VEXNU-907891 format. One line per 5 residues: number of its first residue (from 1); for each residue x, y, z of C-alpha. Coordinates in Angstrom, 2 decimals. Example, Ala and Ser with C-alpha at 12.3 -4.5 7.8 and 13.67 -1.06 7.14 Angstrom:
! residues 2
1	12.30/-4.50/7.80 | 13.67/-1.06/7.14
//
This chain:
! residues 449
1	3.45/-2.70/-6.72 | 3.83/-5.73/-4.86 | 4.94/-7.44/-7.77 | 7.15/-4.48/-8.92 | 8.94/-4.17/-5.28
6	9.63/-8.13/-5.10 | 10.89/-7.56/-9.03 | 13.22/-5.25/-7.83 | 14.43/-6.78/-4.73 | 15.18/-9.83/-6.61
11	17.03/-8.44/-9.23 | 19.26/-6.08/-7.60 | 20.15/-9.15/-5.31 | 20.95/-11.47/-8.72 | 23.31/-9.12/-9.63
16	25.03/-8.00/-6.78 | 25.58/-11.94/-5.88 | 26.72/-12.90/-9.65 | 29.06/-9.74/-9.62 | 30.62/-11.02/-5.93
21	30.68/-14.54/-7.43 | 32.12/-13.88/-10.58 | 35.19/-11.65/-8.95 | 36.19/-14.01/-6.51 | 38.89/-16.31/-5.89
26	37.19/-19.14/-4.18 | 35.09/-21.79/-5.03 | 31.78/-20.80/-5.84 | 30.12/-22.58/-2.77 | 31.93/-20.19/-0.54
31	31.30/-16.95/-1.92 | 27.81/-17.31/-2.33 | 26.35/-17.18/1.00 | 28.37/-13.76/1.94 | 27.21/-11.68/-1.09
36	23.80/-13.12/-0.80 | 23.26/-11.72/2.67 | 24.56/-8.28/1.30 | 22.88/-8.41/-1.89 | 19.34/-8.59/0.16
41	20.85/-5.98/2.55 | 21.22/-3.53/0.26 | 17.66/-4.75/-2.11 | 16.18/-4.24/1.24 | 17.70/-0.26/1.35
46	17.18/0.63/-2.21 | 12.74/-0.87/-1.98 | 13.02/1.39/0.93 | 14.91/4.67/-1.00 | 12.46/3.77/-3.99
51	9.28/3.77/-2.11 | 10.17/6.49/-0.44 | 10.90/8.41/-3.87 | 7.42/7.67/-5.37 | 9.07/4.89/-7.73
56	5.58/2.91/-7.13 | 3.24/5.92/-7.60 | 0.99/5.71/-11.26 | 3.36/7.27/-13.24 | 0.69/9.49/-14.50
61	1.47/11.50/-11.35 | 4.80/12.78/-12.60 | 7.28/13.60/-15.31 | 9.72/11.16/-16.91 | 12.17/14.35/-15.98
66	10.99/13.74/-13.02 | 11.49/10.19/-13.17 | 14.69/10.70/-13.77 | 15.18/13.07/-10.94 | 13.92/10.17/-8.82
71	16.63/7.54/-10.36 | 19.71/9.30/-9.87 | 19.02/9.83/-6.59 | 17.98/6.61/-5.75 | 21.69/5.92/-7.17
76	23.20/8.39/-4.94 | 21.83/7.21/-1.89 | 22.57/3.42/-2.72 | 26.43/3.94/-3.10 | 27.40/4.94/0.22
81	24.98/2.23/1.87 | 27.02/-0.39/-0.46 | 30.50/1.17/0.88 | 28.59/0.95/4.38 | 27.54/-2.59/4.73
86	30.23/-3.73/2.76 | 32.39/-2.47/5.66 | 30.01/-3.82/8.17 | 29.63/-7.32/6.47 | 32.87/-8.36/5.37
91	33.75/-10.70/2.98 | 37.33/-12.01/2.51 | 36.58/-14.44/-0.48 | 36.14/-10.74/-3.13 | 37.27/-7.56/-3.43
96	36.35/-5.20/-1.11 | 35.46/-2.81/-4.36 | 32.62/-5.83/-5.07 | 29.99/-5.02/-3.46 | 29.87/-1.35/-4.41
101	30.91/-1.99/-7.96 | 27.77/-4.11/-7.58 | 25.23/-2.18/-6.01 | 26.23/0.56/-8.89 | 25.05/-1.95/-11.96
106	22.74/-3.30/-9.98 | 20.59/-0.32/-9.36 | 21.10/1.54/-12.30 | 19.29/-0.89/-14.26 | 16.58/-1.75/-11.60
111	15.51/2.16/-11.36 | 16.40/2.32/-15.89 | 13.63/-0.27/-15.79 | 11.98/1.25/-13.40 | 11.58/4.98/-15.45
116	11.34/2.60/-18.52 | 8.28/0.30/-17.18 | 6.86/3.86/-16.17 | 7.22/5.96/-18.83 | 7.58/3.59/-22.32
121	4.70/3.10/-24.53 | 3.40/-0.64/-24.31 | 3.75/-2.21/-28.20 | 0.00/-3.31/-28.66 | 0.60/-7.17/-28.97
126	1.53/-6.50/-24.89 | -1.18/-4.53/-23.61 | -4.35/-6.22/-22.26 | -7.39/-5.98/-24.27 | -10.42/-4.29/-21.58
131	-13.76/-3.55/-22.68 | -16.34/-2.77/-20.20 | -19.57/-3.70/-19.54 | -21.66/-0.68/-19.23 | -21.72/2.90/-20.03
136	-22.58/4.49/-16.56 | -21.30/6.43/-13.88 | -19.51/3.24/-12.49 | -17.95/2.22/-16.31 | -16.89/5.64/-16.21
141	-14.83/5.18/-13.21 | -14.26/1.61/-14.07 | -12.51/3.72/-17.51 | -10.41/6.30/-15.27 | -8.75/4.25/-12.86
146	-7.83/2.15/-16.26 | -6.46/5.15/-17.89 | -4.07/6.28/-14.68 | -3.27/3.12/-13.02 | -3.22/0.43/-15.60
151	-0.54/1.54/-18.21 | -0.58/-2.12/-19.51 | -4.30/-2.14/-20.57 | -5.63/-0.62/-23.52 | -9.54/0.11/-23.40
156	-11.52/-1.08/-26.21 | -15.13/0.69/-25.19 | -17.94/0.31/-23.53 | -21.19/-2.25/-24.64 | -23.93/-0.73/-23.08
161	-26.84/-2.90/-21.03 | -30.68/-2.65/-21.24 | -31.94/-0.09/-18.33 | -28.56/1.78/-19.14 | -29.95/5.21/-18.06
166	-27.75/8.35/-17.88 | -24.36/8.02/-20.11 | -21.11/8.67/-17.58 | -18.81/7.69/-20.79 | -18.11/9.52/-24.11
171	-20.53/9.09/-27.10 | -17.33/7.65/-28.89 | -16.21/5.90/-26.89 | -19.86/3.18/-27.11 | -19.82/0.13/-28.61
176	-22.17/-1.33/-31.05 | -24.80/-3.44/-28.97 | -26.31/-4.90/-32.91 | -23.45/-7.91/-32.84 | -23.68/-10.08/-29.49
181	-21.30/-9.38/-26.79 | -19.36/-12.18/-27.08 | -19.14/-12.22/-30.35 | -17.77/-8.79/-30.19 | -15.34/-9.60/-27.93
186	-14.09/-12.27/-29.76 | -13.47/-10.24/-33.04 | -11.59/-7.58/-31.21 | -9.53/-9.72/-29.65 | -10.93/-8.56/-25.69
191	-8.48/-10.60/-22.97 | -10.98/-9.47/-20.23 | -14.80/-8.26/-19.59 | -15.36/-6.36/-16.49 | -18.76/-6.33/-15.84
196	-19.99/-2.00/-14.49 | -23.54/-1.84/-15.40 | -25.78/0.81/-13.26 | -28.44/-1.34/-13.17 | -28.30/-5.24/-12.98
201	-31.97/-5.63/-13.09 | -34.14/-5.80/-16.17 | -31.23/-7.79/-18.53 | -28.62/-5.16/-16.85 | -26.41/-8.45/-16.40
206	-26.88/-11.12/-19.87 | -25.39/-13.64/-17.97 | -25.11/-16.43/-21.34 | -23.39/-13.80/-23.16 | -20.55/-13.58/-19.82
211	-20.57/-17.36/-19.74 | -19.75/-18.30/-23.48 | -16.81/-15.18/-23.29 | -15.31/-17.38/-19.81 | -15.69/-19.80/-22.49
216	-14.21/-18.49/-24.71 | -10.97/-17.95/-22.50 | -11.59/-14.57/-21.98 | -11.31/-13.97/-18.50 | -14.80/-11.79/-16.97
221	-14.20/-9.49/-14.41 | -16.63/-8.23/-12.02 | -16.24/-4.29/-10.68 | -15.65/-4.89/-7.57 | -12.95/-7.47/-8.42
226	-11.53/-4.83/-10.51 | -11.01/-1.42/-8.01 | -9.57/-4.28/-5.49 | -6.89/-5.66/-8.34 | -6.83/-2.11/-9.48
231	-6.79/0.22/-6.41 | -5.91/-1.76/-3.55 | -9.29/-0.89/-2.67 | -12.92/-2.89/-1.27 | -15.36/-0.14/-2.99
236	-18.13/0.32/-0.55 | -20.19/1.48/-3.50 | -19.85/-1.64/-5.62 | -19.67/-4.45/-2.73 | -22.33/-6.92/-2.45
241	-22.85/-9.14/1.37 | -22.62/-12.19/-1.27 | -19.29/-11.27/-2.61 | -18.21/-11.15/1.12 | -19.27/-14.13/2.39
246	-18.68/-16.43/-0.97 | -15.96/-14.53/-2.00 | -12.18/-15.59/-1.23 | -9.63/-14.10/1.17 | -10.90/-12.90/4.64
251	-8.21/-16.02/6.39 | -7.75/-15.85/10.15 | -6.29/-19.21/10.60 | -4.39/-19.54/13.97 | -1.31/-20.74/11.83
256	-1.86/-17.47/10.27 | -2.60/-15.38/13.32 | 0.34/-17.19/15.17 | 3.11/-16.48/12.62 | 1.60/-12.46/12.64
261	1.92/-12.06/16.48 | 5.62/-14.08/16.19 | 6.60/-11.29/14.15 | 5.46/-8.51/16.22 | 6.59/-9.70/18.77
266	10.30/-10.21/17.55 | 9.53/-6.96/15.75 | 8.71/-4.51/18.47 | 11.49/-5.81/20.96 | 13.88/-5.06/17.66
271	12.11/-1.50/17.31 | 12.24/-1.05/21.12 | 16.24/-1.86/21.42 | 16.90/-0.02/18.41 | 14.67/3.63/19.23
276	15.03/3.46/22.94 | 17.56/6.34/22.93 | 14.72/8.96/20.69 | 12.21/7.71/23.03 | 14.77/9.55/25.68
281	15.43/12.29/23.97 | 11.74/12.95/22.73 | 10.27/12.31/26.58 | 13.04/15.09/27.77 | 12.37/17.53/25.39
286	8.43/17.48/25.96 | 8.76/17.28/29.56 | 10.95/20.69/28.70 | 8.92/22.76/26.85 | 5.53/22.28/28.34
291	3.98/20.95/32.04 | 1.88/17.73/32.23 | 2.69/14.45/31.29 | 5.09/12.94/28.45 | 2.73/10.37/27.63
296	-0.62/9.55/27.47 | -3.36/7.17/27.15 | -6.25/7.66/25.36 | -9.39/4.69/24.49 | -9.59/3.43/21.49
301	-11.91/0.07/19.92 | -9.35/-2.69/18.89 | -9.85/-6.45/18.29 | -13.92/-7.89/18.20 | -14.48/-4.20/19.33
306	-12.97/-4.29/22.67 | -11.77/-1.29/24.11 | -8.27/-0.73/25.23 | -5.76/2.11/25.68 | -3.65/3.28/23.15
311	-0.02/5.17/24.52 | 1.58/7.98/22.68 | 4.07/10.74/23.05 | 2.28/14.21/24.29 | 1.81/16.49/21.42
316	-0.57/18.91/22.45 | -1.35/21.33/25.19 | -2.88/19.13/28.15 | -6.03/21.01/27.73 | -6.42/20.59/24.42
321	-10.04/19.07/24.64 | -10.97/21.23/27.90 | -14.65/20.85/26.37 | -15.10/16.88/26.74 | -15.89/16.91/23.04
326	-13.75/14.65/20.87 | -12.12/16.53/18.04 | -10.51/15.15/14.52 | -7.03/16.80/14.17 | -6.57/19.08/11.33
331	-3.57/20.74/9.57 | -2.20/23.86/11.69 | -4.02/22.47/14.75 | -3.11/25.18/17.19 | -3.61/22.46/19.80
336	-0.33/20.70/18.70 | 3.04/21.86/21.19 | 5.95/22.33/18.66 | 7.79/19.54/19.78 | 4.27/17.89/19.57
341	4.37/19.08/15.65 | 7.54/17.96/15.32 | 7.13/14.33/16.88 | 4.22/13.96/14.71 | 5.78/14.95/10.93
346	8.35/11.76/12.07 | 5.92/9.74/13.68 | 8.05/9.49/16.61 | 4.79/10.01/18.91 | 3.23/6.85/17.61
351	6.88/5.22/19.03 | 5.01/4.06/22.56 | 2.63/2.13/20.61 | 5.78/-0.40/20.70 | 4.28/-1.28/24.24
356	0.46/-1.52/22.80 | 2.00/-4.39/20.44 | 3.73/-6.46/23.68 | 0.60/-6.23/25.02 | -1.44/-7.98/22.26
361	-3.42/-4.64/22.02 | -2.13/-3.86/18.40 | 0.21/-5.00/15.73 | 2.57/-3.80/13.12 | 0.20/-3.04/10.96
366	-3.53/-3.07/10.72 | -6.07/-0.35/10.68 | -5.25/2.45/12.97 | -7.48/1.44/16.23 | -10.10/4.54/16.14
371	-12.06/6.70/19.25 | -15.66/5.12/20.56 | -16.94/8.40/19.61 | -16.07/8.78/16.20 | -16.63/4.87/16.00
376	-20.02/4.84/16.66 | -20.29/7.72/14.00 | -18.73/6.17/11.75 | -20.73/2.91/11.67 | -23.72/4.81/11.39
381	-22.62/6.53/7.94 | -20.05/3.81/6.72 | -20.87/0.35/5.91 | -18.93/-2.63/6.58 | -17.15/-0.12/9.06
386	-17.24/-2.82/11.94 | -14.73/-5.18/9.46 | -12.02/-3.66/10.49 | -12.68/-4.59/14.13 | -12.20/-8.57/12.65
391	-8.20/-7.87/13.08 | -5.50/-6.66/15.83 | -4.74/-2.76/15.28 | -1.86/-1.61/13.62 | 0.43/0.85/14.47
396	0.78/1.53/11.03 | -1.40/0.38/8.03 | -2.25/0.22/4.29 | -4.68/2.62/4.87 | -2.51/5.04/6.27
401	0.41/4.45/3.83 | -2.26/4.83/0.75 | -4.31/7.71/1.89 | -3.59/11.05/3.98 | -4.72/11.88/6.71
406	-8.18/12.92/7.24 | -10.51/14.43/9.38 | -13.92/14.30/7.40 | -16.45/11.38/7.36 | -15.55/11.67/2.99
411	-11.43/10.96/4.15 | -12.83/8.03/5.89 | -14.51/6.60/3.93 | -11.33/6.09/1.35 | -9.25/4.83/4.26
416	-12.35/2.41/5.55 | -12.10/0.84/1.26 | -8.36/0.63/1.37 | -8.54/-1.09/5.51 | -11.76/-3.73/3.87
421	-8.68/-4.63/1.28 | -6.37/-5.36/3.72 | -8.53/-7.16/6.35 | -9.70/-9.18/3.30 | -6.41/-10.05/1.95
426	-3.28/-9.49/4.62 | -0.39/-11.78/4.89 | 3.02/-11.46/5.82 | 4.31/-10.23/2.46 | 1.62/-7.38/2.18
431	2.82/-6.76/5.61 | 6.52/-6.47/4.94 | 5.22/-3.99/1.63 | 3.45/-1.57/3.91 | 6.61/-1.00/6.94
436	9.09/-0.50/3.12 | 5.59/2.85/2.20 | 6.06/3.71/6.05 | 9.67/4.43/5.46 | 8.99/6.34/2.95
441	5.99/8.43/4.23 | 8.45/9.03/7.32 | 11.23/10.01/5.57 | 9.70/12.63/3.34 | 6.90/13.41/6.37
446	3.51/13.03/3.79 | 0.83/13.12/5.46 | 1.77/13.88/9.11 | -0.62/16.37/10.82
//
């Protein structure tokens, strides 16, 4: 998805710049900066709109007709934005209609490509041919993710291993084991082997054959790396401590954290300036609807397990936990006030956490901080849960935009797997992608409770 957003951003910016330069009456070197600024602004809006429209979700979740409707919505929304940007960022070196015309052309090209890429059948010569080593339930999970999320991938079949146990894959997709794995992979023109046996002991891992595949130029990927690449998760049922200790990722250098802190401060200051009117109106409405404080503080677990008080607008009655027992919020929770239901849906109740960012307790993007009561419970039941606390918690996060709000241990497990992916791979580029998706979540109200 990250590459898709980057491609769309670059494509629309390039179309706007080239079209604007073609219409310019002055030297190109004078025209380019203004058109580049307009193009990048417009491209940022398009990526937000496309994210909110679900364009970057797997294509199997929508029909061709639904994709076409979303494409039309994108075009109709971007055009008035182009007029607004042209008015706010005028460029006297090009005609006034240049930006709207370029925006219409560029947006049409980008969304048409997105619809085509999502639904067109890839030619066989361009597909990545994948062989799965294993035939149990774990291998079946790999097959399902390939079918649902990888339109450009062709599953060649499953190669059973010794001591496989019960089969979890269709019998017609099993490959013959009479031929050595490396020889079979070469004959079938396999590009990638995903290692997913149910049992690695007792010959379940033919290391000599896997090494032979590597020397033949065939990629060999363990099942954990496959899920990481395909789903943006670190699946805890596939993780081994050695992969975490000796693998890549988990970069926490001082320069990286210093740059992230600077970005947090600048973003929080800008967000505070922009959202101040909304926060004032929200405070007034909360005060008028029900007695009690406008803000409330609640203890949460942050970086390195240190507790801090998170600040939010009060969205529940003051007696929401009168028995003193912490409870997860649920769908149609009767403790939520009328104003609270609105501000929770629009995520306005999260805005006071800007002050937590300025104080250094939180970041803009990171794992959501949880209450100590639930942390103790989840740490006992979920492996690797403590890794969430190796970086600062965030107002929004990879798990929040990839998985709806959950109120069970199973939901927490799913969100943990996304959090672990973020902890391992967090970069400023991934943070930007999360912010794009957060805007889409806010606009659609997805997952609110």
